Steps between C-alpha positions, in 0.01 A plus 500: 500500500415699803553885551742421787702269272530765232605748751759288647649434155532863425567644841840675537594479127721765331359636183699505175432578137248272354664252252843605607644155476434514114675837453828533305724643765802727439724746694685793368745753626500878435875563524642834630848585406725793561677675209692815563354544838146491366236228533388309188257237422631208296293328235569209262410459139386133443708310259355448149587133548209465744173353394286742718515876484852518309625851518262628772641712783467329835642455849713207584293200628319188400312199616498391858650151503447226755853555643412864570434540865311817463410753202768730640759207441378461154534869425861504619595180332352596167673846513829336579459263219392751239751765585793284580559636849513323847197486721698672759533815269124544531416679825207670683230286324161631589157366383259715302141404452445180319299503175213244417376526151181364329726298269598259781835666601615611836825711501688566829706820440793612711732808501876451570832657485778362274831602652724465200321569172821513318538121572192412308544247212148432345407136420478523123248223492248704687618871485566689185631805689452692817452886541415745781277794547565772763258456799462899519381485139242225566377673809434815304342333201125456460445172301280510195187293544317294224193280549492148381146369462410122536229338298307195623478225252321186637587162335259352241328260740461752783162412682325832454174322595613459840560885570250775521475704180634207298715620196407858585659479837676837575849428576689740729765623266818629663831652405848538655723815505834435335776736629799609287811668640720637212851571537721589197430221242358257768134436605435313827144363502278204606555327843838657525356854477226411753758372751724797431206739562398330817873533624513865410173571678632344806817715524371836375 
C-alpha cells in the first residue's frame, strides 16, 4: 500500500475512544428535586432482588438500548421507568463529563430536575427505596478518600518469553481513589460518588 493510499483512508477522520464499540454503555441521571424550598439530590437504593450490586446506592439509569436515540434519551427513559414518573416530569437535562473505565464500561451522566418528587413511585423490581441529601450539605462536605490497589495476575500460559524481562517484568501497578460521602446512616461511594463529586466541582 502506498503512503498516499494510507493518508487517503485516514484523512478527515474524527477520533474516538479505542475499542469504544466493545464498551458496555449506560446512562444515568443525577436528579435534583426541591423539598421545602431547598435543593436536594435524589438517590436510589438498588433492590435486593437484583443480581448485580443489590443494596448499593446509585443514580437512576441503565444500559443504552438500540431504541434509545441518544444517551440522554436513555437517562430520561430509565429514570422515568425506575421512579414511576413521566418523562415530561424531568426537565433541564444537562450532560456531565462521560466516564470510561478500564473495565470496559462507558457511562454518560446527566443532571436534571424532577418537578414533582411527591409523585415518585419506585419500581419495586429495581429500586428498594429512594432518599435525598440536601445540596448545600454536599457542597460543604469533603469526601473521605481511600485507595484501592490493583494487582496484575497474568494467566498461566502468558508468553513471558516474548517480553523484555520475562517473568521478572516490572508491571506498572496502579490504584484508584474511592470517594465516600457520608450522610446520616448512608454512604455514597463508587462511580456514583465520582459523578457526584464531578457535578459538585462544576457548581461550586
